[in-house]
C-alpha positions as CSV (number, residue, x, y, z in Angstrom):
1,M,105.9,-7.7,50.2
2,R,103.2,-5.6,48.4
3,L,104.9,-6.2,45.0
4,D,104.7,-10.0,45.7
5,R,101.0,-9.8,46.3
6,A,100.5,-7.7,43.1
7,I,102.4,-10.3,41.1
8,I,100.4,-13.2,42.6
9,L,97.1,-11.4,42.0
10,S,98.1,-10.7,38.4
11,F,98.3,-14.4,37.8
12,F,95.1,-15.4,39.6
13,L,92.8,-12.6,38.5
14,P,92.5,-13.7,34.9
15,I,91.9,-17.3,36.0
16,A,89.0,-16.2,38.3
17,A,87.5,-14.0,35.6
18,Y,87.7,-16.9,33.1
19,G,85.9,-19.2,35.6
20,Q,83.1,-16.6,35.9
21,T,82.6,-16.3,32.2
22,N,82.7,-20.0,31.6
23,N,80.1,-20.6,34.4
24,S,77.8,-17.9,32.9
25,Q,78.0,-19.5,29.5
26,H,77.3,-22.9,31.0
27,A,74.3,-21.5,33.0
28,A,72.9,-19.8,29.8
29,A,73.0,-23.1,28.1
30,L,70.8,-24.6,30.8
31,L,68.0,-22.0,30.4
32,L,65.3,-21.7,27.8
33,K,64.5,-18.4,26.2
34,S,60.9,-17.9,25.3
35,D,58.5,-15.4,23.9
36,Q,55.8,-14.4,26.4
37,L,52.4,-12.8,26.1
38,T,52.2,-9.3,27.7
39,L,49.2,-7.7,29.3
40,H,49.1,-5.3,26.4
41,T,48.9,-8.3,24.0
42,A,46.2,-9.9,26.2
43,L,44.1,-6.7,26.0
44,Q,44.5,-6.6,22.2
45,L,43.4,-10.3,21.9
46,T,40.5,-9.6,24.2
47,D,39.4,-6.7,22.0
48,L,39.6,-8.9,18.9
49,A,37.5,-11.5,20.5
50,R,35.0,-8.9,21.8
51,T,34.7,-7.5,18.3
52,K,33.9,-10.9,16.9
53,A,31.4,-11.6,19.7
54,A,29.7,-8.3,19.0
55,A,29.3,-9.2,15.3
56,L,27.5,-12.4,16.5
57,N,25.4,-10.2,18.9
58,K,26.9,-12.0,21.9
59,E,28.5,-11.0,25.2
60,V,31.1,-13.4,26.5
61,A,33.7,-14.1,29.3
62,I,37.3,-14.2,28.1
63,A,40.4,-15.6,29.8
64,I,44.0,-15.2,28.5
65,L,46.6,-17.5,30.0
66,D,50.3,-17.6,29.5
67,S,52.2,-20.7,28.4
68,G,52.4,-22.0,31.9
69,G,48.6,-21.8,32.4
70,Q,48.8,-18.7,34.6
71,I,46.1,-16.0,34.2
72,I,47.1,-12.8,32.4
73,M,43.6,-11.5,32.4
74,V,40.0,-12.5,32.7
75,S,37.0,-10.3,31.7
76,R,33.3,-10.8,31.7
77,G,30.9,-9.0,29.4
78,D,27.8,-7.3,30.7
79,G,25.1,-9.7,31.6
80,V,27.2,-12.8,31.2
81,G,26.7,-15.4,33.9
82,F,29.5,-15.4,36.5
83,H,30.1,-19.1,36.0
84,N,31.4,-18.3,32.5
85,T,34.6,-16.7,33.8
86,E,35.7,-20.0,35.3
87,A,34.6,-21.9,32.2
88,A,36.6,-19.5,30.0
89,R,39.7,-20.0,32.3
90,R,39.4,-23.7,32.2
91,K,38.9,-23.7,28.4
92,A,42.1,-21.7,28.0
93,F,43.9,-23.9,30.4
94,T,42.8,-27.0,28.5
95,A,43.9,-25.4,25.2
96,V,47.4,-24.4,26.5
97,S,48.1,-27.7,28.2
98,T,47.0,-29.9,25.3
99,K,48.1,-27.5,22.5
100,T,44.7,-28.2,20.9
101,T,41.5,-26.3,20.5
102,T,39.0,-27.5,23.0
103,L,36.3,-28.0,20.3
104,T,38.6,-30.4,18.5
105,L,39.6,-32.1,21.7
106,S,36.0,-32.5,22.7
107,R,35.0,-34.1,19.5
108,N,38.0,-36.4,19.5
109,A,37.3,-37.5,23.0
110,R,33.7,-38.4,22.2
111,S,34.7,-40.4,19.1
112,N,37.7,-42.2,20.6
113,P,37.2,-44.5,23.6
114,D,40.9,-44.3,24.4
115,S,40.6,-40.5,25.1
116,E,37.1,-40.2,26.5
117,N,38.6,-40.2,30.0
118,L,40.1,-36.7,29.4
119,A,36.7,-35.3,30.4
120,S,37.3,-36.6,33.9
121,L,40.5,-34.7,34.6
122,P,39.7,-31.9,37.1
123,E,41.1,-28.9,35.3
124,L,40.3,-29.8,31.7
125,L,37.0,-28.5,30.2
126,L,36.1,-30.2,26.9
127,L,33.8,-27.5,25.5
128,G,34.5,-25.4,22.4
129,G,36.0,-22.0,23.1
130,G,39.6,-22.7,24.1
131,V,42.2,-21.9,21.5
132,P,46.0,-22.1,21.9
133,I,48.0,-19.1,20.8
134,Y,51.0,-19.9,18.7
135,H,54.1,-17.7,17.9
136,K,57.0,-19.0,15.8
137,G,55.6,-22.5,16.0
138,K,55.3,-22.7,19.8
139,V,52.3,-22.3,22.1
140,I,52.8,-19.1,24.1
141,G,49.4,-19.0,25.7
142,A,45.7,-19.5,25.1
143,I,42.4,-17.8,25.0
144,G,39.2,-19.2,26.5
145,V,35.8,-17.9,25.6
146,A,32.5,-18.8,27.3
147,G,28.9,-17.6,27.0
148,G,28.7,-17.3,23.2
149,G,25.6,-19.4,23.0
150,S,27.3,-22.6,21.5
151,P,30.6,-24.4,21.5
152,E,31.0,-23.4,17.8
153,N,30.4,-19.7,18.6
154,D,32.9,-19.8,21.4
155,D,35.4,-21.5,19.2
156,L,34.9,-19.0,16.4
157,I,35.3,-16.0,18.8
158,G,38.4,-17.5,20.3
159,K,40.0,-18.2,16.9
160,S,39.3,-14.6,15.9
161,A,42.0,-13.5,18.4
162,G,44.5,-16.2,17.5
163,I,46.5,-14.3,15.0
164,L,49.4,-12.4,16.5
165,T,52.1,-10.3,15.0
166,A,55.6,-10.1,16.4
167,D,55.3,-6.4,17.4
168,I,52.8,-7.3,20.2
169,I,54.9,-9.9,21.9
170,A,57.7,-9.1,24.4
171,K,60.7,-11.3,24.4
């Protein structure tokens, strides 16, 4: 009787194993692989932005968000108004969700009646300082800067942190 079971199992075991492999391959085809910002990268981007802000003699609030709009980190320079942390987060959220710098988006919305209603969406903030972060042609996050004294300064500070190299991104 045991020999019969062993023979039957020897026929069905390869079929069961094939079914598992096939399902795993099918499941992998349904999932997207993406590059993601790490905390280490967010710290480096923040340092780059703070260096540029210091060159302009400014203290700023900085927010770094991932591609899904989730906060990786937020920091506020000494003496910066606390409302700027939320402004920085919303600028980064706007940049990552629209894949556009907020300065460009703001100027386009003002000059185009068809897009001026963007300013009324609750989470979007159409002020300069939000910059999407691209890697391999895809948006993987954004930086938001607030408190630099003008939309142009915030934009310039945000763009100073927008250049990434592959060695500071985890896959």
